[in-house]
PLY file of the C-alpha trace (Angstrom):
ply
format ascii 1.0
element vertex 152
property float x
property float y
property float z
element edge 151
property int vertex1
property int vertex2
end_header
-3.12 -18.48 26.83
-1.30 -15.57 25.48
-0.15 -15.52 22.06
3.38 -15.52 21.40
4.61 -12.84 19.85
7.17 -12.10 17.01
9.67 -9.59 15.97
11.45 -9.82 12.85
13.65 -6.72 11.68
15.26 -6.35 7.94
17.96 -3.82 8.27
19.65 -2.98 4.97
21.55 0.13 3.57
20.38 0.92 0.22
21.64 3.90 -2.39
18.74 6.34 -3.83
19.37 7.91 -6.88
18.58 11.53 -5.72
21.00 11.28 -3.03
24.17 11.29 -2.27
24.71 9.70 0.76
23.48 5.83 2.51
20.44 5.75 4.16
19.82 2.92 6.14
16.15 0.90 5.05
14.65 -0.90 8.21
11.69 -2.57 7.97
9.96 -4.50 11.21
7.78 -7.35 11.15
5.05 -8.64 14.04
3.72 -12.21 13.81
2.20 -14.90 16.16
3.62 -17.55 13.34
6.38 -19.82 14.60
8.34 -19.46 11.35
11.99 -18.91 11.30
13.08 -15.77 10.86
13.81 -15.51 7.22
11.13 -17.89 6.30
8.82 -15.35 8.18
9.99 -12.31 6.02
9.35 -14.46 2.84
6.19 -15.50 3.86
4.88 -11.54 4.48
7.07 -10.62 1.24
4.77 -13.09 -0.74
1.56 -11.37 0.69
2.63 -8.00 0.17
3.38 -9.26 -3.40
-0.36 -10.33 -3.94
-1.69 -7.15 -2.18
0.78 -4.82 -4.90
-1.20 -6.78 -8.03
-4.79 -5.97 -6.22
-3.68 -2.48 -5.95
-2.67 -2.60 -9.52
-5.82 -3.96 -10.44
-7.74 -1.00 -8.54
-5.63 2.22 -9.40
-3.75 1.54 -12.39
-6.87 -0.27 -14.58
-9.24 1.74 -12.66
-11.24 -1.38 -12.03
-13.44 -0.04 -9.31
-15.30 2.08 -11.42
-18.41 0.02 -11.76
-21.13 2.59 -11.38
-23.28 1.54 -14.24
-26.93 0.47 -12.84
-26.95 -2.84 -14.82
-25.08 -5.86 -13.18
-24.86 -7.34 -16.41
-22.98 -4.28 -18.10
-20.63 -4.25 -14.75
-19.60 -7.52 -15.34
-18.93 -6.73 -18.64
-16.69 -3.42 -17.40
-14.98 -5.33 -15.09
-14.05 -8.25 -17.51
-13.04 -5.66 -20.38
-10.47 -3.99 -17.19
-9.10 -7.67 -16.36
-8.16 -8.60 -20.60
-6.44 -4.64 -20.19
-4.99 -5.43 -16.49
-3.16 -9.22 -18.06
-2.13 -7.63 -21.42
-0.61 -4.79 -19.59
0.83 -7.65 -16.77
2.12 -9.52 -19.75
3.63 -6.90 -21.66
5.29 -5.69 -18.09
7.13 -9.30 -17.87
8.18 -9.77 -21.01
10.37 -6.16 -20.60
11.49 -7.69 -17.21
12.53 -10.84 -18.44
14.60 -8.82 -21.06
16.50 -6.68 -18.95
14.24 -4.06 -18.36
13.71 -3.25 -14.90
10.35 -3.59 -13.35
7.92 -0.62 -13.10
4.28 0.06 -12.25
1.34 -0.50 -14.92
1.18 3.23 -14.53
4.35 4.06 -16.10
3.77 1.51 -18.33
0.42 2.74 -19.91
2.01 6.20 -20.15
5.48 4.68 -21.72
3.89 2.24 -23.98
-0.24 3.13 -24.70
-0.43 6.69 -24.18
1.59 7.76 -27.15
0.72 9.73 -30.62
1.82 7.65 -33.45
0.46 5.81 -36.28
-0.42 2.76 -37.31
-0.53 0.92 -41.17
-1.95 -2.51 -41.34
-0.17 -4.16 -44.49
-1.03 -7.89 -46.31
1.05 -9.45 -44.18
2.47 -7.21 -40.96
1.11 -4.09 -38.96
3.43 -1.47 -39.28
3.87 1.21 -36.30
4.98 4.42 -37.01
5.84 6.45 -33.73
8.25 9.56 -33.25
12.00 9.24 -32.94
12.18 11.06 -29.88
9.50 9.07 -27.92
10.36 8.45 -24.42
9.29 4.91 -24.91
11.07 3.98 -27.81
13.61 1.59 -26.26
10.97 -0.24 -24.28
8.85 -1.08 -27.93
12.03 -2.20 -29.33
12.77 -4.64 -26.12
9.17 -6.25 -26.69
9.20 -6.78 -30.24
12.38 -8.51 -29.52
11.10 -10.73 -26.94
8.16 -11.14 -28.96
10.45 -11.79 -31.99
9.22 -9.39 -34.87
11.85 -7.03 -35.51
11.76 -5.85 -38.67
13.40 -2.49 -39.31
0 1
1 2
2 3
3 4
4 5
5 6
6 7
7 8
8 9
9 10
10 11
11 12
12 13
13 14
14 15
15 16
16 17
17 18
18 19
19 20
20 21
21 22
22 23
23 24
24 25
25 26
26 27
27 28
28 29
29 30
30 31
31 32
32 33
33 34
34 35
35 36
36 37
37 38
38 39
39 40
40 41
41 42
42 43
43 44
44 45
45 46
46 47
47 48
48 49
49 50
50 51
51 52
52 53
53 54
54 55
55 56
56 57
57 58
58 59
59 60
60 61
61 62
62 63
63 64
64 65
65 66
66 67
67 68
68 69
69 70
70 71
71 72
72 73
73 74
74 75
75 76
76 77
77 78
78 79
79 80
80 81
81 82
82 83
83 84
84 85
85 86
86 87
87 88
88 89
89 90
90 91
91 92
92 93
93 94
94 95
95 96
96 97
97 98
98 99
99 100
100 101
101 102
102 103
103 104
104 105
105 106
106 107
107 108
108 109
109 110
110 111
111 112
112 113
113 114
114 115
115 116
116 117
117 118
118 119
119 120
120 121
121 122
122 123
123 124
124 125
125 126
126 127
127 128
128 129
129 130
130 131
131 132
132 133
133 134
134 135
135 136
136 137
137 138
138 139
139 140
140 141
141 142
142 143
143 144
144 145
145 146
146 147
147 148
148 149
149 150
150 151
């Protein structure tokens, strides 16, 4: 008995920022699932999102660099990568909730972490001094508002 295959197509217009004319954005999907077209598309969108999380973990947090000869050392290194991913993902979710656009972890890392600045630890708070022309300044401000700790 042959399996019935379904084809689902998604067509939409998108406006690329670097170009002037509209372009069609097409996506096709072939599946053996018997769901309706919208349910079928939503199922594969959710699946693709989890694959993007794995890609973020491997590429942007460099979680597959486990080259130490001892197993315990590699386990600890993987734990540190998982903590870094959790921290970056939490910051990304806070930025999205505050109205910023969704961004990849490497963009977030460049905007928030790979920067020069000075950190002063006071008795009751930690103060960060960044350059006034810093490209991630608005993201830092949005995060401090999201966590409720802005002091000008």
